[in-house]
Short mmCIF file of the C-alpha atoms (twelve columns), coordinates in Angstrom:
data_MODEL
# 
_entry.id   MODEL 
# 
loop_
_atom_site.group_PDB 
_atom_site.id 
_atom_site.type_symbol 
_atom_site.label_atom_id 
_atom_site.label_alt_id 
_atom_site.label_comp_id 
_atom_site.label_asym_id 
_atom_site.label_seq_id 
_atom_site.Cartn_x 
_atom_site.Cartn_y 
_atom_site.Cartn_z 
_atom_site.pdbx_PDB_model_num 
ATOM 1   C CA . MET A 1   -12.814 -5.023  -2.994  1 
ATOM 2   C CA . TYR A 2   -10.083 -1.752  -3.023  1 
ATOM 3   C CA . ILE A 3   -8.441  -2.750  -6.401  1 
ATOM 4   C CA . LYS A 4   -11.850 -4.351  -8.003  1 
ATOM 5   C CA . GLN A 5   -13.257 -1.310  -7.448  1 
ATOM 6   C CA . ALA A 6   -11.077 0.181   -10.310 1 
ATOM 7   C CA . PHE A 7   -13.386 -1.966  -12.836 1 
ATOM 8   C CA . ASN A 8   -15.919 0.875   -12.282 1 
ATOM 9   C CA . VAL A 9   -14.058 3.587   -13.312 1 
ATOM 10  C CA . LEU A 10  -12.441 3.860   -17.142 1 
ATOM 11  C CA . HIS A 11  -9.823  1.555   -16.517 1 
ATOM 12  C CA . GLU A 12  -7.728  0.820   -19.951 1 
ATOM 13  C CA . TRP A 13  -4.290  -0.057  -19.745 1 
ATOM 14  C CA . TRP A 14  -3.690  2.910   -21.967 1 
ATOM 15  C CA . ARG A 15  -4.824  5.480   -19.523 1 
ATOM 16  C CA . TYR A 16  -2.671  4.147   -16.794 1 
ATOM 17  C CA . LEU A 17  0.288   4.549   -18.896 1 
ATOM 18  C CA . LEU A 18  -0.666  7.961   -19.990 1 
ATOM 19  C CA . GLY A 19  -1.729  9.087   -16.353 1 
ATOM 20  C CA . LEU A 20  1.641   7.831   -15.578 1 
ATOM 21  C CA . ILE A 21  3.439   9.893   -17.812 1 
ATOM 22  C CA . ILE A 22  1.265   13.067  -16.921 1 
ATOM 23  C CA . VAL A 23  2.043   12.742  -13.289 1 
ATOM 24  C CA . ILE A 24  6.060   12.402  -13.883 1 
ATOM 25  C CA . ILE A 25  5.816   15.781  -15.853 1 
ATOM 26  C CA . GLY A 26  4.182   16.878  -13.141 1 
ATOM 27  C CA . VAL A 27  6.861   15.809  -10.843 1 
ATOM 28  C CA . ILE A 28  9.570   16.691  -12.906 1 
ATOM 29  C CA . ILE A 29  7.816   20.358  -13.695 1 
ATOM 30  C CA . GLY A 30  7.660   20.635  -9.700  1 
ATOM 31  C CA . GLN A 31  10.894  20.074  -9.510  1 
ATOM 32  C CA . LEU A 32  12.499  23.055  -11.564 1 
ATOM 33  C CA . PRO A 33  12.272  25.436  -8.462  1 
ATOM 34  C CA . PHE A 34  14.833  23.325  -6.842  1 
ATOM 35  C CA . THR A 35  16.995  23.100  -9.891  1 
ATOM 36  C CA . ALA A 36  17.036  26.600  -10.673 1 
ATOM 37  C CA . ALA A 37  18.127  27.358  -7.024  1 
ATOM 38  C CA . VAL A 38  21.098  24.759  -7.068  1 
ATOM 39  C CA . PHE A 39  22.201  26.144  -10.471 1 
ATOM 40  C CA . PHE A 40  21.963  29.931  -9.480  1 
ATOM 41  C CA . LYS A 41  23.705  28.615  -6.301  1 
ATOM 42  C CA . ALA A 42  26.419  26.819  -7.899  1 
ATOM 43  C CA . TYR A 43  26.946  29.383  -10.475 1 
ATOM 44  C CA . LYS A 44  27.546  31.872  -7.734  1 
ATOM 45  C CA . ASN A 45  29.587  29.434  -5.927  1 
ATOM 46  C CA . GLY A 46  31.629  29.172  -9.389  1 
ATOM 47  C CA . ASP A 47  30.686  25.544  -8.825  1 
ATOM 48  C CA . SER A 48  30.030  22.811  -11.757 1 
ATOM 49  C CA . LEU A 49  26.690  20.875  -11.311 1 
ATOM 50  C CA . GLY A 50  28.370  17.851  -13.668 1 
ATOM 51  C CA . GLU A 51  30.637  17.123  -10.685 1 
ATOM 52  C CA . LEU A 52  28.092  17.822  -7.518  1 
ATOM 53  C CA . ASP A 53  26.350  14.486  -6.449  1 
ATOM 54  C CA . GLU A 54  23.118  14.338  -4.758  1 
ATOM 55  C CA . THR A 55  24.164  14.899  -1.016  1 
ATOM 56  C CA . ALA A 56  26.300  18.077  -2.371  1 
ATOM 57  C CA . MET A 57  23.317  19.609  -4.232  1 
ATOM 58  C CA . MET A 58  21.203  19.300  -1.275  1 
ATOM 59  C CA . SER A 59  23.460  21.009  1.367   1 
ATOM 60  C CA . MET A 60  23.748  23.536  -1.010  1 
ATOM 61  C CA . LEU A 61  20.610  25.589  -0.038  1 
ATOM 62  C CA . GLU A 62  19.449  27.083  3.593   1 
ATOM 63  C CA . PRO A 63  18.018  23.812  5.251   1 
ATOM 64  C CA . ASN A 64  14.220  25.608  5.189   1 
ATOM 65  C CA . LEU A 65  14.641  26.334  1.663   1 
ATOM 66  C CA . ASN A 66  15.869  22.961  0.718   1 
ATOM 67  C CA . LEU A 67  13.266  21.034  2.155   1 
ATOM 68  C CA . PHE A 68  10.373  23.278  1.047   1 
ATOM 69  C CA . LEU A 69  11.442  23.150  -2.774  1 
ATOM 70  C CA . MET A 70  12.424  19.146  -2.743  1 
ATOM 71  C CA . LEU A 71  9.160   18.936  -1.384  1 
ATOM 72  C CA . LEU A 72  7.253   21.136  -3.852  1 
ATOM 73  C CA . SER A 73  7.872   18.569  -6.583  1 
ATOM 74  C CA . PHE A 74  6.109   16.126  -4.241  1 
ATOM 75  C CA . ALA A 75  3.170   18.349  -3.998  1 
ATOM 76  C CA . ALA A 76  2.505   19.086  -7.415  1 
ATOM 77  C CA . GLY A 77  2.913   15.257  -8.493  1 
ATOM 78  C CA . LEU A 78  -0.218  15.010  -5.864  1 
ATOM 79  C CA . LEU A 79  -1.917  17.768  -7.671  1 
ATOM 80  C CA . VAL A 80  -1.408  16.501  -10.912 1 
ATOM 81  C CA . LEU A 81  -2.211  12.621  -9.940  1 
ATOM 82  C CA . LEU A 82  -5.668  13.445  -8.655  1 
ATOM 83  C CA . PHE A 83  -6.554  15.351  -11.880 1 
ATOM 84  C CA . VAL A 84  -5.359  12.119  -13.613 1 
ATOM 85  C CA . ALA A 85  -7.972  10.298  -11.973 1 
ATOM 86  C CA . LYS A 86  -11.070 12.532  -12.301 1 
ATOM 87  C CA . PHE A 87  -10.601 13.440  -15.648 1 
ATOM 88  C CA . LEU A 88  -8.640  10.519  -17.176 1 
ATOM 89  C CA . HIS A 89  -10.738 8.049   -15.373 1 
ATOM 90  C CA . LYS A 90  -13.475 9.476   -13.753 1 
ATOM 91  C CA . GLN A 91  -12.651 8.263   -10.244 1 
ATOM 92  C CA . SER A 92  -13.129 10.300  -7.327  1 
ATOM 93  C CA . ILE A 93  -10.665 10.543  -4.265  1 
ATOM 94  C CA . THR A 94  -12.813 8.467   -2.520  1 
ATOM 95  C CA . HIS A 95  -12.237 5.714   -4.765  1 
ATOM 96  C CA . LEU A 96  -9.158  6.399   -4.891  1 
ATOM 97  C CA . THR A 97  -8.712  6.016   -0.991  1 
ATOM 98  C CA . THR A 98  -10.726 3.448   0.032   1 
ATOM 99  C CA . ALA A 99  -13.505 0.847   -0.691  1 
ATOM 100 C CA . ARG A 100 -15.415 2.222   2.321   1 
ATOM 101 C CA . PRO A 101 -18.133 4.874   1.624   1 
ATOM 102 C CA . LYS A 102 -15.808 7.553   2.685   1 
ATOM 103 C CA . ILE A 103 -12.700 8.328   3.649   1 
ATOM 104 C CA . ASP A 104 -12.019 7.038   7.016   1 
ATOM 105 C CA . TRP A 105 -10.075 9.393   8.958   1 
ATOM 106 C CA . LYS A 106 -10.047 7.742   12.235  1 
ATOM 107 C CA . ARG A 107 -7.973  4.991   10.850  1 
ATOM 108 C CA . PHE A 108 -5.404  7.668   9.239   1 
ATOM 109 C CA . TRP A 109 -5.145  9.373   12.705  1 
ATOM 110 C CA . PHE A 110 -5.259  5.969   15.010  1 
ATOM 111 C CA . VAL A 111 -2.025  4.984   13.314  1 
ATOM 112 C CA . PHE A 112 -0.653  8.331   12.612  1 
ATOM 113 C CA . VAL A 113 -0.110  8.925   16.482  1 
ATOM 114 C CA . PHE A 114 0.381   5.333   17.302  1 
ATOM 115 C CA . TRP A 115 3.498   5.302   14.846  1 
ATOM 116 C CA . GLY A 116 4.343   8.573   15.832  1 
ATOM 117 C CA . ILE A 117 4.938   7.574   19.429  1 
ATOM 118 C CA . ILE A 118 6.527   5.031   18.872  1 
ATOM 119 C CA . SER A 119 8.880   6.202   16.123  1 
ATOM 120 C CA . SER A 120 9.835   9.189   18.169  1 
ATOM 121 C CA . SER A 121 10.686  6.789   21.532  1 
ATOM 122 C CA . LEU A 122 13.001  5.235   19.467  1 
ATOM 123 C CA . VAL A 123 14.930  7.808   18.299  1 
ATOM 124 C CA . LEU A 124 14.971  9.475   22.212  1 
ATOM 125 C CA . ILE A 125 16.115  5.709   23.398  1 
ATOM 126 C CA . ASP A 126 18.774  5.689   21.139  1 
ATOM 127 C CA . TYR A 127 19.340  9.100   22.217  1 
ATOM 128 C CA . SER A 128 19.820  8.229   25.562  1 
ATOM 129 C CA . LEU A 129 21.822  4.985   24.834  1 
ATOM 130 C CA . SER A 130 24.416  6.556   22.603  1 
ATOM 131 C CA . PRO A 131 24.091  10.349  23.580  1 
ATOM 132 C CA . GLU A 132 27.474  10.662  21.995  1 
ATOM 133 C CA . ASP A 133 26.308  10.173  18.304  1 
ATOM 134 C CA . TYR A 134 24.014  13.160  19.009  1 
ATOM 135 C CA . VAL A 135 24.410  16.495  19.045  1 
ATOM 136 C CA . LEU A 136 21.471  19.202  19.602  1 
ATOM 137 C CA . ASN A 137 20.841  20.897  16.943  1 
ATOM 138 C CA . PHE A 138 17.725  23.112  18.235  1 
ATOM 139 C CA . LYS A 139 17.746  26.544  16.692  1 
ATOM 140 C CA . LEU A 140 13.994  28.482  17.804  1 
ATOM 141 C CA . MET A 141 13.326  30.437  14.806  1 
ATOM 142 C CA . PRO A 142 14.545  27.663  12.195  1 
ATOM 143 C CA . PHE A 143 12.849  24.957  14.079  1 
ATOM 144 C CA . ILE A 144 9.648   26.877  13.956  1 
ATOM 145 C CA . ILE A 145 9.862   27.579  10.003  1 
ATOM 146 C CA . LEU A 146 10.699  23.852  9.561   1 
ATOM 147 C CA . CYS A 147 7.017   23.296  11.345  1 
ATOM 148 C CA . PHE A 148 5.081   25.029  9.274   1 
ATOM 149 C CA . ILE A 149 6.827   23.622  6.044   1 
ATOM 150 C CA . ALA A 150 6.850   20.083  7.429   1 
ATOM 151 C CA . ILE A 151 3.142   20.013  8.742   1 
ATOM 152 C CA . ILE A 152 1.636   21.128  5.375   1 
ATOM 153 C CA . PHE A 153 4.441   19.981  2.819   1 
ATOM 154 C CA . VAL A 154 5.278   16.535  4.191   1 
ATOM 155 C CA . PRO A 155 2.400   14.650  4.413   1 
ATOM 156 C CA . LEU A 156 1.843   15.988  0.961   1 
ATOM 157 C CA . GLN A 157 4.881   14.521  -0.096  1 
ATOM 158 C CA . THR A 158 3.752   11.034  1.708   1 
ATOM 159 C CA . SER A 159 0.317   11.392  0.098   1 
ATOM 160 C CA . PHE A 160 1.803   11.858  -2.830  1 
ATOM 161 C CA . GLU A 161 3.706   8.537   -2.711  1 
ATOM 162 C CA . GLU A 162 0.728   6.062   -1.506  1 
ATOM 163 C CA . TYR A 163 -1.834  7.920   -4.021  1 
ATOM 164 C CA . LEU A 164 0.781   6.837   -6.671  1 
ATOM 165 C CA . PHE A 165 1.925   3.267   -5.333  1 
ATOM 166 C CA . ARG A 166 -0.713  2.087   -2.728  1 
ATOM 167 C CA . GLY A 167 -3.422  3.671   -4.823  1 
ATOM 168 C CA . TYR A 168 -3.194  4.424   -8.541  1 
ATOM 169 C CA . LEU A 169 -0.268  1.661   -9.680  1 
ATOM 170 C CA . MET A 170 -2.164  -0.676  -6.965  1 
ATOM 171 C CA . GLN A 171 -5.548  -0.678  -8.755  1 
ATOM 172 C CA . GLY A 172 -3.956  -0.351  -12.163 1 
ATOM 173 C CA . ILE A 173 -1.900  -3.317  -11.914 1 
ATOM 174 C CA . GLY A 174 -4.432  -5.237  -10.488 1 
ATOM 175 C CA . VAL A 175 -6.911  -4.806  -12.608 1 
ATOM 176 C CA . LEU A 176 -4.728  -5.546  -15.546 1 
ATOM 177 C CA . ALA A 177 -3.042  -8.716  -13.939 1 
ATOM 178 C CA . LYS A 178 -6.284  -10.262 -12.753 1 
ATOM 179 C CA . ASN A 179 -4.640  -10.745 -8.846  1 
ATOM 180 C CA . LYS A 180 -3.085  -9.052  -6.045  1 
ATOM 181 C CA . TRP A 181 0.112   -10.456 -5.391  1 
ATOM 182 C CA . VAL A 182 1.762   -8.736  -8.742  1 
ATOM 183 C CA . PRO A 183 0.348   -5.257  -7.988  1 
ATOM 184 C CA . LEU A 184 1.746   -6.016  -4.102  1 
ATOM 185 C CA . ILE A 185 5.183   -6.944  -5.413  1 
ATOM 186 C CA . VAL A 186 6.053   -4.748  -8.369  1 
ATOM 187 C CA . THR A 187 4.370   -1.362  -6.253  1 
ATOM 188 C CA . SER A 188 6.654   -2.341  -3.790  1 
ATOM 189 C CA . ILE A 189 9.937   -3.006  -5.739  1 
ATOM 190 C CA . ILE A 190 9.173   0.212   -8.120  1 
ATOM 191 C CA . PHE A 191 8.815   2.228   -4.785  1 
ATOM 192 C CA . GLY A 192 11.825  1.088   -3.280  1 
ATOM 193 C CA . SER A 193 14.049  1.094   -6.166  1 
ATOM 194 C CA . LEU A 194 13.082  4.874   -6.686  1 
ATOM 195 C CA . HIS A 195 14.898  5.345   -3.454  1 
ATOM 196 C CA . ILE A 196 18.058  4.453   -4.806  1 
ATOM 197 C CA . ALA A 197 19.505  8.009   -5.705  1 
ATOM 198 C CA . ASN A 198 18.701  9.109   -1.936  1 
ATOM 199 C CA . PRO A 199 22.317  9.888   0.092   1 
ATOM 200 C CA . GLU A 200 21.321  7.123   2.799   1 
ATOM 201 C CA . VAL A 201 22.031  4.790   -0.012  1 
ATOM 202 C CA . GLN A 202 25.361  6.113   -1.181  1 
ATOM 203 C CA . LYS A 203 26.626  6.474   2.553   1 
ATOM 204 C CA . LEU A 204 25.018  3.024   3.831   1 
ATOM 205 C CA . GLY A 205 25.308  0.912   0.764   1 
ATOM 206 C CA . TYR A 206 22.569  -1.144  -1.137  1 
ATOM 207 C CA . GLY A 207 21.607  -3.069  1.499   1 
ATOM 208 C CA . ILE A 208 19.479  -0.429  2.912   1 
ATOM 209 C CA . MET A 209 17.061  -1.206  -0.299  1 
ATOM 210 C CA . VAL A 210 16.269  -4.226  2.031   1 
ATOM 211 C CA . TYR A 211 14.489  -1.481  4.101   1 
ATOM 212 C CA . TYR A 212 12.909  0.369   1.385   1 
ATOM 213 C CA . ILE A 213 11.150  -2.706  -0.586  1 
ATOM 214 C CA . GLY A 214 10.251  -4.215  2.530   1 
ATOM 215 C CA . THR A 215 8.439   -0.745  3.808   1 
ATOM 216 C CA . GLY A 216 6.794   -0.740  0.108   1 
ATOM 217 C CA . LEU A 217 5.614   -4.275  1.050   1 
ATOM 218 C CA . PHE A 218 4.591   -3.472  4.313   1 
ATOM 219 C CA . LEU A 219 2.325   -0.609  3.598   1 
ATOM 220 C CA . GLY A 220 1.231   -2.906  0.603   1 
ATOM 221 C CA . ILE A 221 -0.132  -5.464  2.835   1 
ATOM 222 C CA . MET A 222 -2.006  -2.952  5.025   1 
ATOM 223 C CA . THR A 223 -3.515  -1.497  1.761   1 
ATOM 224 C CA . LEU A 224 -4.864  -4.965  0.804   1 
ATOM 225 C CA . MET A 225 -5.830  -6.260  4.114   1 
ATOM 226 C CA . ASP A 226 -7.537  -2.865  4.989   1 
ATOM 227 C CA . GLU A 227 -9.170  -2.566  1.706   1 
ATOM 228 C CA . GLY A 228 -7.882  1.349   1.527   1 
ATOM 229 C CA . ILE A 229 -4.821  3.614   2.150   1 
ATOM 230 C CA . GLU A 230 -5.922  5.500   5.152   1 
ATOM 231 C CA . LEU A 231 -3.329  3.539   7.189   1 
ATOM 232 C CA . ALA A 232 -0.595  3.519   4.901   1 
ATOM 233 C CA . LEU A 233 -1.630  7.414   4.406   1 
ATOM 234 C CA . GLY A 234 -1.377  8.059   8.201   1 
ATOM 235 C CA . PHE A 235 2.020   5.485   8.937   1 
ATOM 236 C CA . HIS A 236 3.753   6.885   6.006   1 
ATOM 237 C CA . ALA A 237 3.119   10.712  7.247   1 
ATOM 238 C CA . ALA A 238 4.159   10.256  10.591  1 
ATOM 239 C CA . ASN A 239 6.794   8.223   10.067  1 
ATOM 240 C CA . ASN A 240 8.932   10.927  7.351   1 
ATOM 241 C CA . LEU A 241 7.204   13.761  9.362   1 
ATOM 242 C CA . PHE A 242 8.642   13.286  13.096  1 
ATOM 243 C CA . ALA A 243 12.145  12.249  11.545  1 
ATOM 244 C CA . ALA A 244 12.190  15.603  9.778   1 
ATOM 245 C CA . LEU A 245 11.545  17.179  13.473  1 
ATOM 246 C CA . LEU A 246 13.338  15.122  15.241  1 
ATOM 247 C CA . VAL A 247 17.279  14.151  13.928  1 
ATOM 248 C CA . THR A 248 19.147  14.871  10.995  1 
ATOM 249 C CA . ALA A 249 22.264  13.701  9.626   1 
ATOM 250 C CA . ASP A 250 24.725  15.109  6.483   1 
ATOM 251 C CA . TRP A 251 24.043  11.724  4.616   1 
ATOM 252 C CA . THR A 252 20.449  11.775  4.775   1 
ATOM 253 C CA . ALA A 253 17.593  12.939  2.381   1 
ATOM 254 C CA . PHE A 254 15.937  15.404  5.016   1 
ATOM 255 C CA . GLN A 255 18.316  18.063  5.750   1 
ATOM 256 C CA . THR A 256 16.548  19.821  8.254   1 
ATOM 257 C CA . HIS A 257 16.555  22.556  11.451  1 
ATOM 258 C CA . SER A 258 15.498  19.443  13.528  1 
ATOM 259 C CA . ILE A 259 16.223  18.784  17.347  1 
ATOM 260 C CA . PHE A 260 19.268  16.532  16.998  1 
ATOM 261 C CA . LYS A 261 21.554  16.068  14.717  1 
ATOM 262 C CA . ASP A 262 22.963  12.320  14.294  1 
ATOM 263 C CA . MET A 263 26.606  12.513  14.186  1 
ATOM 264 C CA . SER A 264 27.270  9.143   13.655  1 
ATOM 265 C CA . ASP A 265 29.412  7.832   10.677  1 
ATOM 266 C CA . PRO A 266 27.772  4.163   10.032  1 
ATOM 267 C CA . THR A 267 29.438  2.637   6.881   1 
ATOM 268 C CA . SER A 268 27.301  -0.155  5.837   1 
ATOM 269 C CA . ALA A 269 23.573  -0.819  6.755   1 
ATOM 270 C CA . GLY A 270 23.105  -2.988  9.892   1 
ATOM 271 C CA . PHE A 271 20.470  -5.281  11.472  1 
ATOM 272 C CA . VAL A 272 18.892  -2.190  13.143  1 
ATOM 273 C CA . ASP A 273 18.926  0.137   10.041  1 
ATOM 274 C CA . VAL A 274 17.046  -2.943  7.774   1 
ATOM 275 C CA . PHE A 275 16.382  -6.634  9.461   1 
ATOM 276 C CA . MET A 276 14.606  -5.223  12.658  1 
ATOM 277 C CA . PRO A 277 12.097  -2.864  11.001  1 
ATOM 278 C CA . VAL A 278 11.558  -5.075  7.960   1 
ATOM 279 C CA . PHE A 279 11.112  -8.228  10.155  1 
ATOM 280 C CA . VAL A 280 10.345  -7.489  13.327  1 
ATOM 281 C CA . VAL A 281 9.112   -4.060  13.817  1 
ATOM 282 C CA . PHE A 282 6.612   -4.090  10.833  1 
ATOM 283 C CA . PRO A 283 5.245   -7.692  11.507  1 
ATOM 284 C CA . ILE A 284 4.343   -6.951  15.211  1 
ATOM 285 C CA . LEU A 285 2.423   -3.341  13.607  1 
ATOM 286 C CA . LEU A 286 0.697   -5.962  11.374  1 
ATOM 287 C CA . LEU A 287 -0.275  -8.431  13.988  1 
ATOM 288 C CA . VAL A 288 -1.610  -4.871  16.235  1 
ATOM 289 C CA . LEU A 289 -3.428  -3.850  13.183  1 
ATOM 290 C CA . SER A 290 -4.864  -6.895  12.938  1 
ATOM 291 C CA . LYS A 291 -6.577  -7.284  15.927  1 
ATOM 292 C CA . LYS A 292 -7.795  -3.751  16.002  1 
ATOM 293 C CA . TYR A 293 -9.280  -3.995  12.777  1 
ATOM 294 C CA . GLY A 294 -10.630 -7.402  12.594  1 
ATOM 295 C CA . TRP A 295 -8.402  -8.719  9.431   1 
ATOM 296 C CA . THR A 296 -9.192  -12.103 8.307   1 
ATOM 297 C CA . ASN A 297 -8.494  -14.660 5.238   1 
ATOM 298 C CA . TRP A 298 -4.922  -13.308 4.871   1 
ATOM 299 C CA . LYS A 299 -4.190  -15.329 1.852   1 
ATOM 300 C CA . GLU A 300 -7.319  -14.332 -0.258  1 
ATOM 301 C CA . LYS A 301 -6.537  -10.880 0.129   1 
ATOM 302 C CA . LEU A 302 -3.081  -10.869 -0.404  1 
ATOM 303 C CA . PHE A 303 -2.870  -13.726 -3.354  1 
ATOM 304 C CA . GLY A 304 -6.489  -13.834 -4.318  1 
ATOM 305 C CA . LYS A 305 -7.523  -13.284 -7.626  1 
ATOM 306 C CA . ILE A 306 -9.281  -10.345 -8.888  1 
ATOM 307 C CA . GLU A 307 -11.857 -11.642 -11.309 1 
ATOM 308 C CA . GLU A 308 -13.627 -8.593  -13.553 1 
ATOM 309 C CA . PRO A 309 -17.500 -8.800  -12.831 1 
ATOM 310 C CA . PRO A 310 -20.111 -8.850  -15.102 1 
ATOM 311 C CA . LYS A 311 -21.097 -6.099  -17.389 1 
ATOM 312 C CA . GLU A 312 -24.526 -5.900  -15.844 1 
ATOM 313 C CA . ASP A 313 -23.060 -5.589  -12.483 1 
ATOM 314 C CA . TYR A 314 -21.546 -2.871  -12.604 1 
ATOM 315 C CA . LYS A 315 -21.436 0.525   -14.858 1 
ATOM 316 C CA . VAL A 316 -18.160 2.276   -15.939 1 
ATOM 317 C CA . ILE A 317 -18.702 5.976   -15.862 1 
ATOM 318 C CA . GLU A 318 -18.669 7.259   -19.540 1 
# 
């Protein structure tokens, strides 16, 4: 029902193509402050931008400033995406978010708190088992500023990604493909592939892509089974926010004034990084959520066809 309700708005294929182009332009414009700051810093230091990789560019700026400027492009992308939905598709935020009459924020907060506790506990457990891999990175004032930036902008970043992949593209590809598995697979692959430039991939190798694509599949399954992206919004926000506040490393995308700094030097993605989250943790989470929210008919919801309703059964807003 979540994908099928896209038939009730302007849904021609060219609108989704044009909308995607507009969103990409919005993100690029949002990246200009970060690019300008890095360019100025490189010029001041006498460095050549062409000789700097992404990790070096991200480490050139003060961590809080770097995080703010990096997340600014996602905030711009979210605003542009909601603008596109409203004016190009005549689609409300609620309609883009859920098949329910209104956005269910209880779902968002449940999974946000639930995964926040679990993910934080995993970090603390790893710290207790391998304290030699961590150093205390806590500095009061920088951490307070980090909290202010992260609490505001990290949810904007994760919301942009969820509204784009599990919302806009899931619905758009779904009404074109007339089934559910194609948008699930395509959006997951695109979502994972866009992380290929992350410093983690350079450090751990392409094996970590299994984790990124697997996370996309997990969030997509969650969306299709629950008929909305509230759970995906909550999980993604908690995952990135608590990671930004708790632990950082020289080879991660988020360079922050976090409480801990991971000093380990992994050379490749291993079981804990890839296979345990994708093949153990995520299935358990889906099972827990399915019990809580009464998910049934998995085959139909994940692989069923999407039939366009007869014209007399729905009205496209002109």
